[in-house]
C-alpha positions as CSV (number, residue, x, y, z in Angstrom):
1,M,273.7,164.7,60.2
2,K,275.1,164.8,63.7
3,Y,276.2,168.0,65.4
4,N,279.8,168.6,64.6
5,A,282.2,170.7,66.6
6,R,283.6,172.1,63.4
7,D,280.3,173.9,62.9
8,I,281.2,176.0,65.9
9,K,284.9,176.8,65.3
10,R,285.1,179.4,68.1
11,T,283.3,177.4,70.8
12,T,284.9,177.5,74.2
13,P,284.6,175.0,75.8
14,S,283.4,172.6,73.1
15,L,280.1,170.8,73.6
16,F,282.1,167.6,73.1
17,D,284.3,168.0,76.0
18,V,281.5,166.1,77.8
19,E,280.5,162.6,77.1
20,N,276.9,162.0,76.0
21,D,275.9,160.2,79.2
22,Q,277.0,163.2,81.3
23,T,275.4,166.6,81.8
24,H,277.2,169.6,80.3
25,P,278.2,172.3,82.8
26,L,276.0,174.8,80.9
27,T,272.9,172.6,81.5
28,T,273.8,172.2,85.2
29,H,274.4,175.9,85.8
30,L,271.2,176.9,84.0
31,L,269.0,174.5,86.0
32,E,270.6,175.6,89.3
33,W,270.0,179.3,88.3
34,Y,266.4,178.5,87.4
35,D,265.6,176.7,90.6
36,E,266.6,180.0,92.4
37,H,265.3,182.7,90.0
38,K,262.4,181.2,88.0
39,R,259.5,183.5,87.4
40,D,256.1,182.7,88.8
41,L,253.8,182.6,85.7
42,P,250.3,181.2,85.5
43,W,251.0,178.8,82.6
44,R,253.8,177.2,84.6
45,H,251.1,175.9,87.1
46,T,249.4,173.7,84.5
47,D,250.1,170.9,82.1
48,D,247.1,171.6,80.0
49,P,248.4,171.7,76.4
50,Y,245.7,174.1,75.3
51,A,246.6,176.7,78.0
52,I,250.3,176.3,77.2
53,W,249.5,176.7,73.5
54,I,247.6,180.0,74.2
55,S,250.4,181.4,76.4
56,E,253.2,180.6,74.0
57,T,251.3,182.0,71.0
58,I,250.5,185.3,72.9
59,L,254.1,185.6,74.0
60,Q,255.5,185.5,70.5
61,Q,256.5,189.0,69.7
62,T,254.9,190.2,73.0
63,R,256.4,191.0,76.4
64,I,255.2,189.0,79.4
65,E,254.0,192.2,81.1
66,Q,251.7,193.0,78.2
67,G,250.7,189.4,77.5
68,L,249.5,188.4,81.0
69,D,246.2,190.3,80.9
70,Y,245.5,188.9,77.4
71,Y,246.2,185.4,78.6
72,Y,243.8,185.7,81.5
73,R,241.1,187.3,79.3
74,F,241.6,184.6,76.6
75,M,241.4,181.7,79.0
76,S,238.4,183.2,80.8
77,T,236.5,183.7,77.5
78,F,237.7,180.5,75.8
79,P,238.7,178.0,78.5
80,T,239.0,175.1,76.1
81,Y,239.9,174.6,72.5
82,Q,236.3,173.6,71.9
83,D,235.1,177.0,73.1
84,L,237.6,178.7,70.8
85,A,236.5,176.6,67.9
86,M,232.9,177.6,68.4
87,A,233.6,181.4,68.5
88,T,233.2,183.7,65.5
89,E,236.3,185.2,64.0
90,D,235.2,188.7,64.9
91,E,235.0,187.6,68.6
92,V,238.5,186.1,68.5
93,M,240.0,189.2,66.7
94,K,238.3,191.6,69.1
95,L,239.7,189.8,72.1
96,W,243.2,189.9,70.5
97,Q,242.9,193.6,69.6
98,G,246.0,195.5,70.6
99,L,248.4,192.5,70.6
100,G,249.4,192.9,67.0
101,Y,250.6,190.2,64.7
102,Y,247.0,189.3,64.1
103,S,247.8,186.2,62.1
104,R,248.4,184.5,65.4
105,A,244.8,184.9,66.4
106,R,243.5,183.7,63.0
107,N,245.8,180.7,63.1
108,L,244.7,179.8,66.7
109,H,241.1,179.9,65.7
110,A,241.6,177.8,62.5
111,A,243.7,175.3,64.4
112,A,241.2,174.9,67.2
113,K,238.5,174.1,64.6
114,S,240.8,171.4,63.2
115,I,241.4,169.5,66.4
116,G,239.2,166.4,67.0
117,D,238.1,164.9,70.2
118,S,241.4,165.5,72.1
119,F,244.5,167.7,71.8
120,P,247.4,166.1,69.9
121,T,250.0,164.5,72.2
122,T,253.1,164.1,70.0
123,Y,255.5,166.6,68.4
124,D,254.6,165.4,64.9
125,E,250.9,165.9,65.6
126,V,251.2,169.2,67.3
127,I,253.4,170.8,64.7
128,K,250.7,170.1,62.1
129,L,248.4,172.6,63.7
130,K,248.0,175.8,61.7
131,G,250.4,178.5,62.9
132,V,252.4,176.1,65.1
133,G,256.1,176.0,64.2
134,P,259.1,174.1,65.7
135,Y,259.4,176.5,68.8
136,T,255.7,176.3,69.8
137,A,255.5,172.6,69.2
138,A,258.6,172.0,71.3
139,A,257.2,174.2,74.1
140,I,253.9,172.5,74.2
141,C,255.4,169.0,74.1
142,S,258.0,169.6,76.8
143,F,255.8,171.7,79.1
144,A,252.6,169.7,78.8
145,Y,254.0,166.2,78.3
146,G,257.6,166.3,79.5
147,L,258.9,165.3,76.0
148,P,262.6,166.0,75.2
149,H,262.3,168.7,72.6
150,A,264.5,171.8,72.9
151,V,262.9,175.2,72.3
152,L,264.6,177.9,70.2
153,D,263.4,181.5,70.6
154,G,265.3,184.9,70.7
155,N,266.4,184.3,74.3
156,V,267.8,180.9,73.5
157,Y,269.6,182.1,70.4
158,R,271.2,184.9,72.5
159,V,272.4,182.6,75.3
160,L,273.8,179.9,73.0
161,G,275.2,182.4,70.5
162,R,277.2,184.2,73.2
163,Y,278.2,181.2,75.2
164,L,279.3,179.1,72.3
165,G,280.5,181.8,69.9
166,I,278.4,180.5,67.0
167,P,279.5,182.4,63.9
168,E,276.5,181.5,61.7
169,E,273.6,184.0,61.2
170,I,270.5,182.9,63.1
171,E,268.3,183.4,60.1
172,T,270.1,181.0,57.8
173,S,269.2,177.4,57.3
174,K,272.7,176.4,58.5
175,G,272.5,178.6,61.5
176,K,269.1,177.3,62.6
177,K,270.4,173.7,62.2
178,I,273.5,174.4,64.3
179,Y,271.4,176.1,67.1
180,S,268.8,173.4,67.1
181,Q,271.4,170.7,67.4
182,A,273.2,172.5,70.1
183,A,270.0,173.1,72.1
184,N,268.9,169.5,71.8
185,Y,272.4,168.3,72.8
186,L,272.3,170.4,75.9
187,L,268.7,169.6,76.8
188,S,268.3,167.9,80.1
189,K,266.7,164.6,79.4
190,S,265.4,164.3,83.0
191,R,264.1,167.9,83.2
192,P,263.4,169.0,79.6
193,A,260.6,171.4,80.6
194,D,262.6,173.0,83.3
195,F,265.7,173.3,81.0
196,N,263.6,175.0,78.3
197,Q,262.1,177.4,80.8
198,A,265.5,178.0,82.4
199,I,267.4,179.0,79.2
200,M,264.5,181.3,78.1
201,D,264.3,182.9,81.5
202,F,268.0,183.3,81.7
203,G,268.1,185.0,78.3
204,A,265.3,187.3,79.3
205,I,266.4,188.3,82.8
206,H,270.2,187.8,83.0
207,C,271.7,187.5,79.5
208,S,269.5,190.3,78.1
209,Q,270.0,191.9,74.7
210,H,271.2,195.3,75.8
211,S,272.1,195.0,79.5
212,P,273.5,191.5,80.3
213,K,274.6,191.0,83.9
214,C,278.0,189.6,83.0
215,D,279.6,190.5,86.4
216,S,277.3,188.0,88.2
217,C,276.8,185.4,85.5
218,P,277.1,181.8,86.5
219,L,278.2,180.9,82.9
220,I,281.0,183.5,82.6
221,D,283.9,181.0,82.8
222,G,282.8,179.3,79.6
223,C,281.3,182.2,77.7
224,Y,283.1,182.8,74.4
225,A,281.6,186.3,73.7
226,H,282.7,187.5,77.2
227,S,286.2,186.1,76.8
228,V,286.8,188.0,73.6
229,G,284.8,191.1,74.6
230,Q,282.2,190.7,71.9
231,I,279.0,190.4,73.8
232,A,277.1,192.8,71.5
233,D,278.2,190.8,68.4
234,F,276.3,187.6,69.3
235,P,274.1,186.1,68.2
236,V,275.1,187.0,64.7
237,K,272.2,188.4,62.7
238,K,271.6,189.6,59.2
239,K,271.5,193.3,58.6
240,K,268.1,194.8,59.0
241,L,266.2,195.6,55.9
242,A,265.4,199.2,55.2
243,L,262.0,200.3,56.5
244,K,259.3,200.8,53.9
245,H,257.4,204.1,54.4
246,R,253.7,204.0,53.8
247,Y,251.4,207.1,53.8
248,L,247.9,206.3,54.9
249,Y,244.9,208.6,54.7
250,Y,241.8,207.4,56.5
251,I,238.4,209.1,55.7
252,A,235.7,208.7,58.4
253,I,232.5,209.5,56.5
254,E,229.6,210.4,58.8
255,K,226.0,210.7,57.8
256,Q,223.3,211.2,60.4
257,H,224.4,209.1,63.3
258,Y,226.2,206.5,61.1
259,T,229.7,206.0,59.7
260,Y,231.3,203.5,57.4
261,I,234.0,200.9,58.1
262,Y,235.2,197.9,56.2
263,K,237.0,194.6,56.9
264,R,240.5,194.2,55.5
265,T,240.6,190.9,53.7
266,G,243.6,191.0,51.5
267,K,247.1,189.8,52.3
268,G,249.3,192.0,54.4
269,I,248.9,193.7,57.8
270,W,245.7,193.7,59.8
271,R,243.8,191.2,57.8
272,N,240.2,190.7,59.0
273,L,240.3,193.9,61.1
274,Y,238.1,196.9,60.5
275,E,239.0,200.4,59.5
276,Y,237.7,203.5,57.8
277,P,237.9,203.9,54.0
278,L,241.5,204.3,53.1
279,I,243.6,206.1,50.5
280,E,247.2,205.0,50.4
281,L,249.8,207.1,48.7
282,E,253.5,206.8,47.9
283,E,254.4,210.1,49.4
284,A,253.0,212.6,51.9
285,I,250.6,215.3,50.8
286,T,248.7,218.1,52.6
287,V,245.1,217.9,53.6
288,N,244.1,220.4,51.0
289,Q,245.9,218.4,48.3
290,L,244.2,215.3,49.6
291,L,240.7,216.8,49.3
292,L,241.3,217.8,45.7
293,R,241.8,214.2,44.6
294,D,239.0,212.6,42.6
295,D,239.5,209.3,44.4
296,V,238.9,210.9,47.7
297,K,235.8,212.9,46.7
298,A,234.4,209.8,45.1
299,L,234.3,208.1,48.5
300,W,231.1,210.0,49.4
301,G,229.7,210.3,45.9
302,K,228.6,213.2,43.8
303,Q,225.1,213.0,45.2
304,N,226.2,213.9,48.7
305,E,227.2,217.3,49.9
306,V,229.9,217.9,52.5
307,D,228.8,219.7,55.7
308,S,232.2,219.8,57.5
309,I,235.7,218.3,57.5
310,A,237.9,217.9,60.6
311,V,241.4,216.5,60.9
312,I,241.6,214.3,64.0
313,C,245.0,212.8,63.4
314,E,247.9,214.1,61.3
315,D,251.1,212.2,60.4
316,K,250.8,209.7,63.3
317,K,253.9,207.6,63.0
318,H,253.4,203.9,63.7
319,L,256.4,201.5,63.5
320,L,255.9,197.8,62.4
321,S,258.6,195.2,62.0
322,H,259.5,196.3,58.4
323,Q,257.2,199.2,57.8
324,Y,257.0,202.8,58.9
325,L,253.4,204.0,58.7
326,H,252.5,207.7,58.5
327,A,248.8,207.8,59.3
328,N,246.2,210.6,58.9
329,C,242.5,210.6,59.6
330,L,239.8,213.0,58.5
331,V,236.2,213.1,59.6
332,V,233.9,214.1,56.7
333,K,230.4,214.9,57.8
334,L,227.7,214.8,55.0
335,K,224.7,217.0,55.0
336,T,221.4,215.2,55.8
337,K,218.5,215.5,53.5
338,E,215.0,215.9,54.9
339,T,213.4,212.5,55.3
340,H,210.4,210.9,57.1
341,T,212.4,207.7,57.7
342,S,214.1,207.6,61.1
343,A,217.6,206.1,61.5
344,E,216.0,203.4,63.7
345,E,213.6,202.4,60.9
346,E,216.3,202.5,58.2
347,F,218.7,200.3,60.3
348,N,217.1,197.7,62.4
349,E,220.3,196.3,64.0
350,T,223.2,198.4,65.4
351,T,225.7,196.2,63.6
352,S,223.6,195.9,60.4
353,P,225.7,194.8,57.4
354,L,223.2,196.6,55.1
355,L,224.8,199.3,53.1
356,A,223.4,202.8,52.8
357,P,222.1,203.3,49.3
358,E,223.2,206.9,49.3
359,I,226.9,206.0,48.7
360,P,227.0,203.3,46.0
361,E,230.7,204.3,45.3
362,L,231.6,202.8,48.7
363,K,229.6,199.6,47.9
364,S,231.5,199.3,44.6
365,L,234.8,199.8,46.3
366,Y,234.5,197.5,49.3
367,G,231.6,195.2,48.4
368,E,230.3,193.0,51.2
369,N,233.1,193.9,53.5
370,L,231.6,197.4,54.1
371,R,229.5,198.1,57.2
372,C,227.3,201.1,57.9
373,V,227.2,201.3,61.7
374,P,226.2,203.8,64.4
375,I,229.2,206.0,65.1
376,D,229.3,205.0,68.7
377,S,229.5,201.3,67.9
378,V,232.7,201.3,65.8
379,S,234.7,200.3,68.9
380,D,232.6,197.1,69.1
381,F,234.4,195.7,66.1
382,P,237.9,194.3,66.1
383,L,240.1,197.3,65.2
384,H,243.8,197.7,64.6
385,K,246.0,200.0,66.7
386,L,245.6,203.1,64.5
387,M,241.8,202.8,64.5
388,T,241.8,202.7,68.3
389,I,243.9,205.8,68.3
390,F,241.4,207.5,65.9
391,Q,238.5,206.4,68.2
392,E,240.2,208.0,71.2
393,Q,240.8,211.2,69.3
394,Q,237.2,211.4,68.2
395,K,235.9,210.9,71.8
396,S,238.3,213.5,73.2
397,L,237.0,216.1,70.7
398,K,233.4,215.4,71.7
399,R,234.1,216.1,75.4
């Protein structure tokens, strides 16, 4: 199905005021703006598809300011896709720690392992890589190979939605089809990479979500949203879902110089990252109420006696895309029985996967995902944001 002007009933001017063999004024203005205002970014100085793939994956859901350091560290540690493929998952996740949306790192690792002797060179091949969608495939193909594939990200949706007055919601199948056809219609066939960079930069810098610079906009004469005074209404989006509140109670169990962490392996947030034993509830309760629960006391077992309990984090609020987390963390220190076996003799490696036999309840609960590690080595494992906060709190209490 070809792009039809009827799909954009409020478009001013119509995309079809211009013949196919000519350049639309929007395309010309964006390229002129880009030539003067483009940002100097490291991945724009290479046509290496692997480096571009890494940069685009990092920048999904991440601001450039935050992503730059991660890009440099990632490319320094894994300069080729072969290096990434040879790494362990824990190494990859540790390097990604703090960026969030950790499925991106898992998919990068899996995709690198699937690549043969050379990086794929066509859109149809690139999009088959695990975790690569239409946007990333178009970005890699246009930036690395100069192929005419238009990108669609939040910035592009905003520029096109406002300029063309597209009434369809961007999340719907029809909306995505309209935007894709419009972007590809406008794409400069002689400068596809520059056009893609131009429209994304323009949306990020000039036609921003909350503070668009309409007074100095080179597209203002043809912008539908500005002409009707509805800048904030475009692009049209579905109403946000109500946030789900989750109440998390982490129990850092310490015995001698060791503590217990486990790797999350189920579906959901933070898969394959490590954390302390967790009790999740449907509503908030006090620390005293928590400690009276049988499932909490069972974590350290009947055979172990509690020496002290300290609250290091209480109702720490952490916002995810559709979830509102209320996190708490307690440190439970267990009394140590007299023994002639030193910690060094009992655990030969600082990251030993061996489980302490004193707490079979934890073994039963977490199985082979449980680790008994020196307290000071927890930060060596890939951790999610809340765990890094707990670590900082624990260190500050020891000072």
